[in-house]
N, C-alpha and C positions, 0 to 999 in steps of 0.2 A: 537138692541132695549132689555131691559133688563126690565122684572116685576118687581124684586125688588126695580128698582130704577124708576119706575111710583110711585110706592104707596110710596117707603121715601116720595117724591115730593109731593105725594098728602096727605101722612097724615104732610105734614111738613109744608103747607099752602101755595103750590109753590113757597117755598125758594127750590134752585139748580136748577138744568137742567135735561132733560130728552135726551140724545142722541139719534140721529135718524143715517139713512142711508142718506150717502151720506157727512157725516160730518157736517150735521144740528144739529141743539139742541131747543128744550123748553126750554125757560125762560119767567120767568112771570114779569112782569114792572109795574111800576106806573101806570096809565094815567095822561097825560096831562093834558085832558083838564077837569075833572075830581076829583074830592078831595075826596079820601077814596079806587077809584074804581081800581082793577088791572086787568092787560089783561094781555093773551100768546102769547105769538108771537113764530113763527120760527126766529131761527138766520140762517144766509147762509153762508158757509164752507167760509168766509171772516171776521165774525161773525161781519157783520151787520144784522138787520129787518127786515127781510119781512113785506112789507106792510099791510099785513093781519095779523088780529086779531083773534086769532082760541076761543078764550073762553071770557070773562071777567066776573066778581064776586064786589063785593062791599064789600069790606077788614073791613069794620068800623063795620057794623052788623053782616057781617059771614063769615064764615072761607071757603077756596072753598071745606071742605067736605059734608056743609050745601046747596052747591049752586048746586053739581051734585054727584050724587053717582060715589062708583067703579066702578063701571061696565061700565058705561055710560060714562067717563070718561078714562078706558083704550080703548075701542072704538073710542076716539075720537082721542085720542094718534097715536092710528093705522090706522089713514084715514090718517094720515098727517108722516104717517114711507114711504114715496115712493123715 
């Protein structure tokens, strides 16, 4: 896990990905159930999304940085880096 990669992802409002261990990664996706809602999900080794949404925010009214502060975001990413 690379702190620069996490910070860039955070500052770019969830665009890109964050590499995790075991060839997994975090990516953001639009929610298919609600317009403007973005979700963060883990993608497994085959590139398929895992079912759990680990974080979501309203991309129409706020940026990722407004929805969660950087230190909490880094702690969230660390929680899933196993």
